MARLO-567987 format. One record per residue (C-alpha): residue in one letter; z negated, x, y. Coordinates in Angstrom, 1 decimal, padded with zeros to 4 digits. Layout:
<r r="a" z="Z" x="X" y="Y"/>
...
END
This chain:
<r r="m" z="-145.1" x="-117.2" y="-212.3"/>
<r r="a" z="-146.7" x="-120.2" y="-213.2"/>
<r r="h" z="-147.1" x="-123.6" y="-212.0"/>
<r r="r" z="-149.3" x="-126.5" y="-212.7"/>
<r r="r" z="-150.0" x="-129.4" y="-210.6"/>
<r r="t" z="-152.8" x="-132.5" y="-211.2"/>
<r r="t" z="-152.8" x="-133.8" y="-208.4"/>
<r r="t" z="-151.0" x="-137.6" y="-208.6"/>
<r r="s" z="-150.3" x="-140.7" y="-207.0"/>
<r r="h" z="-148.0" x="-141.8" y="-209.5"/>
<r r="p" z="-148.8" x="-144.4" y="-212.4"/>
<r r="p" z="-150.4" x="-142.4" y="-215.3"/>
<r r="p" z="-147.9" x="-141.4" y="-218.1"/>
<r r="p" z="-148.6" x="-143.2" y="-221.3"/>
<r r="a" z="-151.5" x="-141.7" y="-223.2"/>
<r r="l" z="-151.1" x="-139.5" y="-225.7"/>
<r r="p" z="-150.6" x="-141.0" y="-230.1"/>
<r r="p" z="-154.1" x="-140.4" y="-231.2"/>
<r r="h" z="-152.9" x="-137.2" y="-233.5"/>
<r r="p" z="-150.2" x="-135.1" y="-231.6"/>
<r r="l" z="-147.2" x="-134.4" y="-233.8"/>
<r r="a" z="-147.9" x="-130.9" y="-232.9"/>
<r r="a" z="-150.0" x="-128.9" y="-230.2"/>
<r r="h" z="-147.3" x="-126.5" y="-228.2"/>
<r r="a" z="-143.6" x="-127.2" y="-227.5"/>
<r r="v" z="-141.3" x="-124.9" y="-225.7"/>
<r r="v" z="-138.7" x="-125.9" y="-223.3"/>
<r r="v" z="-136.1" x="-123.4" y="-222.2"/>
<r r="g" z="-134.6" x="-124.4" y="-219.0"/>
<r r="a" z="-136.4" x="-126.4" y="-215.9"/>
<r r="g" z="-132.9" x="-128.2" y="-215.3"/>
<r r="f" z="-132.4" x="-131.8" y="-215.9"/>
<r r="a" z="-132.2" x="-131.5" y="-219.4"/>
<r r="g" z="-135.2" x="-129.6" y="-220.1"/>
<r r="l" z="-137.4" x="-131.2" y="-217.4"/>
<r r="a" z="-136.8" x="-134.6" y="-219.1"/>
<r r="a" z="-137.2" x="-133.0" y="-222.2"/>
<r r="a" z="-140.6" x="-131.6" y="-221.1"/>
<r r="q" z="-141.6" x="-135.1" y="-219.5"/>
<r r="a" z="-140.9" x="-137.2" y="-223.0"/>
<r r="l" z="-142.4" x="-134.1" y="-225.3"/>
<r r="s" z="-145.5" x="-134.3" y="-223.2"/>
<r r="h" z="-146.4" x="-137.8" y="-224.7"/>
<r r="h" z="-146.4" x="-136.5" y="-228.0"/>
<r r="v" z="-147.7" x="-132.9" y="-227.9"/>
<r r="e" z="-150.8" x="-131.1" y="-226.8"/>
<r r="r" z="-149.4" x="-129.0" y="-224.3"/>
<r r="v" z="-145.4" x="-127.8" y="-223.0"/>
<r r="t" z="-144.2" x="-124.8" y="-221.5"/>
<r r="i" z="-141.3" x="-125.0" y="-219.8"/>
<r r="v" z="-139.4" x="-121.1" y="-219.7"/>
<r r="e" z="-137.3" x="-121.1" y="-216.6"/>
<r r="r" z="-135.2" x="-117.8" y="-215.4"/>
<r r="d" z="-135.1" x="-118.6" y="-211.7"/>
<r r="d" z="-138.1" x="-118.7" y="-209.2"/>
<r r="l" z="-138.4" x="-122.6" y="-208.6"/>
<r r="p" z="-138.6" x="-123.5" y="-205.2"/>
<r r="e" z="-141.5" x="-125.2" y="-203.8"/>
<r r="r" z="-138.9" x="-127.7" y="-201.5"/>
<r r="p" z="-135.2" x="-129.1" y="-202.1"/>
<r r="s" z="-132.9" x="-126.0" y="-201.8"/>
<r r="a" z="-130.4" x="-124.4" y="-204.3"/>
<r r="r" z="-130.9" x="-122.1" y="-206.8"/>
<r r="p" z="-128.8" x="-119.3" y="-208.6"/>
<r r="g" z="-129.1" x="-120.7" y="-212.0"/>
<r r="v" z="-127.2" x="-123.9" y="-211.2"/>
<r r="p" z="-124.0" x="-123.7" y="-211.1"/>
<r r="q" z="-122.0" x="-126.5" y="-208.8"/>
<r r="g" z="-125.5" x="-127.6" y="-207.6"/>
<r r="r" z="-124.2" x="-127.6" y="-203.5"/>
<r r="h" z="-122.0" x="-130.6" y="-203.9"/>
<r r="l" z="-122.8" x="-134.3" y="-203.9"/>
<r r="h" z="-124.2" x="-135.9" y="-206.9"/>
<r r="v" z="-125.3" x="-139.5" y="-208.5"/>
<r r="l" z="-127.5" x="-141.0" y="-211.0"/>
<r r="q" z="-125.5" x="-143.5" y="-213.0"/>
<r r="p" z="-127.7" x="-146.7" y="-214.1"/>
<r r="g" z="-128.2" x="-145.5" y="-217.6"/>
<r r="g" z="-129.8" x="-142.4" y="-216.3"/>
<r r="s" z="-131.7" x="-144.2" y="-213.4"/>
<r r="a" z="-133.2" x="-146.0" y="-215.7"/>
<r r="a" z="-134.0" x="-143.5" y="-218.1"/>
<r r="l" z="-136.1" x="-141.5" y="-215.4"/>
<r r="e" z="-137.5" x="-144.3" y="-214.1"/>
<r r="r" z="-139.0" x="-144.8" y="-217.7"/>
<r r="l" z="-140.0" x="-140.9" y="-218.0"/>
<r r="l" z="-141.6" x="-141.0" y="-214.5"/>
<r r="p" z="-142.5" x="-144.2" y="-212.9"/>
<r r="g" z="-141.5" x="-145.2" y="-209.4"/>
<r r="f" z="-138.6" x="-142.6" y="-209.5"/>
<r r="d" z="-136.1" x="-144.4" y="-207.9"/>
<r r="a" z="-138.1" x="-145.8" y="-205.0"/>
<r r="e" z="-139.4" x="-142.5" y="-204.5"/>
<r r="m" z="-135.6" x="-140.8" y="-204.0"/>
<r r="l" z="-135.0" x="-144.0" y="-201.8"/>
<r r="a" z="-137.5" x="-143.1" y="-199.6"/>
<r r="a" z="-136.5" x="-139.0" y="-199.1"/>
<r r="g" z="-132.8" x="-140.3" y="-198.5"/>
<r r="a" z="-130.9" x="-140.9" y="-201.9"/>
<r r="v" z="-128.0" x="-143.6" y="-200.9"/>
<r r="p" z="-127.5" x="-146.5" y="-203.3"/>
<r r="v" z="-123.7" x="-146.4" y="-204.0"/>
<r r="r" z="-122.4" x="-150.0" y="-205.6"/>
<r r="v" z="-119.3" x="-149.1" y="-207.4"/>
<r r="p" z="-116.2" x="-150.2" y="-206.8"/>
<r r="e" z="-117.3" x="-151.6" y="-203.6"/>
<r r="d" z="-118.6" x="-148.4" y="-201.8"/>
<r r="m" z="-116.5" x="-146.0" y="-203.1"/>
<r r="l" z="-113.0" x="-144.7" y="-202.4"/>
<r r="w" z="-110.9" x="-142.7" y="-205.3"/>
<r r="m" z="-107.1" x="-141.5" y="-205.5"/>
<r r="t" z="-105.8" x="-142.4" y="-208.8"/>
<r r="p" z="-102.5" x="-141.1" y="-210.4"/>
<r r="a" z="-101.6" x="-144.8" y="-209.0"/>
<r r="g" z="-102.7" x="-144.8" y="-205.5"/>
<r r="w" z="-106.3" x="-145.8" y="-204.0"/>
<r r="a" z="-108.1" x="-147.8" y="-206.6"/>
<r r="p" z="-108.5" x="-151.0" y="-204.9"/>
<r r="r" z="-112.4" x="-151.9" y="-203.7"/>
<r r="f" z="-113.9" x="-155.0" y="-204.6"/>
<r r="p" z="-117.6" x="-156.5" y="-205.3"/>
<r r="a" z="-119.6" x="-154.4" y="-207.6"/>
<r r="r" z="-121.4" x="-155.7" y="-210.4"/>
<r r="e" z="-124.8" x="-157.0" y="-210.0"/>
<r r="h" z="-126.7" x="-153.7" y="-211.5"/>
<r r="h" z="-123.5" x="-151.4" y="-211.0"/>
<r r="v" z="-125.4" x="-149.3" y="-208.4"/>
<r r="l" z="-125.6" x="-145.2" y="-208.6"/>
<r r="l" z="-128.2" x="-143.4" y="-206.8"/>
<r r="s" z="-126.7" x="-140.5" y="-204.5"/>
<r r="a" z="-128.1" x="-137.3" y="-203.8"/>
<r r="s" z="-128.0" x="-133.7" y="-203.6"/>
<r r="r" z="-128.7" x="-131.9" y="-206.8"/>
<r r="e" z="-131.3" x="-129.8" y="-205.0"/>
<r r="l" z="-133.4" x="-132.9" y="-203.7"/>
<r r="t" z="-132.9" x="-135.0" y="-207.7"/>
<r r="e" z="-134.0" x="-132.0" y="-209.3"/>
<r r="w" z="-136.9" x="-131.2" y="-207.0"/>
<r r="a" z="-137.9" x="-134.8" y="-207.1"/>
<r r="v" z="-137.9" x="-134.9" y="-211.0"/>
<r r="r" z="-139.6" x="-131.4" y="-210.9"/>
<r r="r" z="-142.2" x="-132.1" y="-209.1"/>
<r r="r" z="-143.0" x="-135.3" y="-210.9"/>
<r r="v" z="-142.6" x="-133.4" y="-214.3"/>
<r r="f" z="-145.3" x="-130.8" y="-212.9"/>
<r r="e" z="-148.1" x="-133.2" y="-212.2"/>
<r r="s" z="-148.4" x="-133.8" y="-215.6"/>
<r r="p" z="-151.4" x="-132.1" y="-216.6"/>
<r r="q" z="-150.5" x="-130.7" y="-220.3"/>
<r r="i" z="-147.7" x="-129.2" y="-219.0"/>
<r r="l" z="-146.9" x="-125.4" y="-217.7"/>
<r r="v" z="-143.8" x="-124.2" y="-215.9"/>
<r r="r" z="-143.2" x="-120.3" y="-215.8"/>
<r r="s" z="-140.3" x="-118.9" y="-214.5"/>
<r r="g" z="-138.9" x="-116.1" y="-213.6"/>
<r r="l" z="-138.8" x="-115.1" y="-217.2"/>
<r r="d" z="-135.6" x="-114.5" y="-218.8"/>
<r r="v" z="-135.7" x="-116.0" y="-222.9"/>
<r r="r" z="-134.6" x="-112.8" y="-225.3"/>
<r r="g" z="-134.6" x="-114.7" y="-228.3"/>
<r r="l" z="-135.8" x="-116.8" y="-230.7"/>
<r r="v" z="-139.4" x="-115.7" y="-233.0"/>
<r r="v" z="-138.3" x="-116.8" y="-236.6"/>
<r r="r" z="-141.1" x="-116.0" y="-239.4"/>
<r r="d" z="-140.3" x="-117.1" y="-242.8"/>
<r r="g" z="-136.9" x="-118.8" y="-241.7"/>
<r r="r" z="-138.8" x="-121.2" y="-239.3"/>
<r r="v" z="-138.4" x="-121.0" y="-235.6"/>
<r r="e" z="-141.9" x="-120.6" y="-234.3"/>
<r r="g" z="-141.5" x="-119.4" y="-230.7"/>
<r r="i" z="-139.6" x="-117.0" y="-228.1"/>
<r r="e" z="-139.7" x="-113.9" y="-226.8"/>
<r r="v" z="-139.1" x="-113.3" y="-223.1"/>
<r r="r" z="-138.7" x="-110.7" y="-220.6"/>
<r r="s" z="-139.9" x="-110.8" y="-216.8"/>
<r r="r" z="-136.8" x="-111.0" y="-214.7"/>
<r r="r" z="-138.7" x="-108.6" y="-212.5"/>
<r r="a" z="-138.9" x="-105.9" y="-215.1"/>
<r r="d" z="-136.3" x="-103.0" y="-216.0"/>
<r r="r" z="-133.7" x="-103.4" y="-218.9"/>
<r r="e" z="-136.2" x="-101.7" y="-221.0"/>
<r r="g" z="-139.3" x="-103.7" y="-220.1"/>
<r r="p" z="-141.5" x="-105.3" y="-222.6"/>
<r r="t" z="-140.9" x="-108.6" y="-224.3"/>
<r r="v" z="-144.0" x="-111.3" y="-224.6"/>
<r r="t" z="-143.9" x="-113.9" y="-227.5"/>
<r r="i" z="-144.4" x="-117.7" y="-226.9"/>
<r r="d" z="-145.8" x="-119.0" y="-229.9"/>
<r r="a" z="-144.7" x="-122.7" y="-230.2"/>
<r r="n" z="-144.7" x="-125.5" y="-232.6"/>
<r r="v" z="-141.8" x="-127.1" y="-231.3"/>
<r r="v" z="-139.0" x="-125.1" y="-229.5"/>
END
């Protein structure tokens, strides 16, 4: 399944450099790392294809390829700042969707080997953004899918790298719905 969205109400991403580094990049996986990599690459290449083995949900929900996805997650201040640079307005969108700011250690209780850690006022900028993994990944995915040069192909298993003359030049994929002997397809790329 391929996903592409072109409508956006967010600030446009930075303009592409006059001469892209490469024509096509392939990113394996549509988790946080893959989505962030695809968004960052989209500023430097003509097009990016994300290949994901799971069918991606339209709303925040769990998916089989995400272990430990059904418990609370937080974005550290540095991670929040990085996502805000890649996806301007991300923090405000998460807060509007129900994410909760957590001041550390003021709003937290945790047990240490010496007993309960004491609470005291948080430093000015040490606030974690707390939400479910499903909500956070969905919000990132939705925003990344808005990039016109990013295409997502879900429901595909990556079978291996395509190597020609000692260089990686793409990946081989097979539909997860095909039997074990189903055909593989090559996705050529300048960057994998």
